[in-house]
C-alpha positions in Angstrom: 0.0 0.1 -0.1 1.3 3.5 -0.8 0.4 6.3 1.4 -2.0 8.1 -1.0 -4.0 5.0 -1.9 -6.9 3.2 0.2 -5.8 -0.2 1.5 -6.7 -3.0 -1.1 -10.0 -4.7 0.2 -11.0 -2.4 3.1 -13.8 -0.5 1.3 -15.1 -3.8 0.2 -15.0 -5.1 3.8 -17.0 -2.0 4.9 -19.7 -2.8 2.3 -19.9 -6.5 3.1 -20.2 -5.4 6.9 -23.1 -3.0 6.0 -24.9 -5.6 3.6 -24.5 -8.3 6.5 -25.8 -5.9 9.2 -29.0 -4.7 7.4 -32.1 -6.5 5.8 -31.7 -7.1 2.2 -32.3 -4.3 -0.4 -31.7 -1.3 1.8 -28.3 -0.3 0.7 -28.4 1.7 -2.4 -24.8 2.7 -2.9 -21.5 3.1 -0.8 -19.1 5.7 -2.0 -15.3 6.5 -1.0 -14.8 10.3 -0.4 -12.3 12.7 1.5 -8.8 12.1 1.2 -9.0 8.5 -0.1 -10.1 10.0 -3.6 -8.3 13.3 -3.4 -4.9 11.6 -3.2 -4.1 13.1 0.1 -4.3 9.8 2.3 -1.5 10.3 5.0 -0.4 7.6 7.3 -2.8 8.7 10.0 -5.8 9.2 7.7 -9.0 7.4 8.2 -11.1 5.8 5.3 -14.2 7.9 4.8 -17.3 6.2 3.2 -20.7 7.6 2.5 -23.7 5.3 2.0 -27.1 5.9 0.8 -29.8 3.4 2.2 -33.4 2.9 1.5 -34.9 3.3 5.1 -33.6 4.2 8.7 -31.7 1.4 10.5 -33.0 -0.4 13.3 -31.5 -0.7 16.6 -30.3 -4.1 16.2 -29.1 -3.4 12.6 -26.9 -0.5 14.0 -25.6 -2.6 16.8 -24.5 -5.2 14.4 -23.0 -2.8 12.1 -21.0 -1.1 14.9 -19.8 -4.5 16.0 -18.6 -5.2 12.4 -17.0 -1.8 11.8 -15.3 -2.1 15.4 -13.5 -5.1 14.2 -12.2 -3.7 10.9 -11.5 -0.2 12.4 -10.3 -0.7 15.9 -6.5 0.0 16.5 -6.0 -3.5 18.0 -8.4 -5.3 15.7 -8.0 -4.2 12.3 -5.5 -5.7 9.8 -2.0 -4.0 10.1 -2.4 -2.0 6.5 -5.9 -1.0 7.2 -7.0 2.4 8.4 -9.8 3.6 11.0 -13.2 3.8 9.2 -15.8 6.5 9.2 -19.1 5.6 7.7 -21.8 8.0 7.2 -25.2 6.9 6.1 -28.3 8.8 4.8 -31.7 7.8 3.9 -32.4 8.3 0.2 -35.7 9.8 0.5 -34.1 12.4 3.2 -31.6 13.6 0.7 -33.9 14.2 -2.3 -34.1 17.2 -2.8 -30.5 17.7 -1.6 -29.9 20.2 1.5 -27.0 20.8 3.5 -26.2 19.4 5.9 -28.1 16.2 5.4 -29.5 14.2 8.1 -27.5 11.5 9.1 -28.8 8.1 10.0 -25.5 6.6 11.0 
């Protein structure tokens, strides 16, 4: 891994964690943003992801997602080349029309 690129496989693992944590058909899209796509990742940068979902998450879905993300994001639990993860999720119907700031669901 070079300093300016996201760790191979980590964004896919976040998507897998999201898909495994929520009932089918809820995830509409997951996007890298921030320094991961601007070429500015530094050794201490986190991996920023933005998810668009079809409805608000339930309490058990949130807990399952947090549990999975902590394993891949925690200082002592993530693979050595991976970065801390910051996942932001919004409900599709709450961002059309777009306004700033959007209401975050997660």
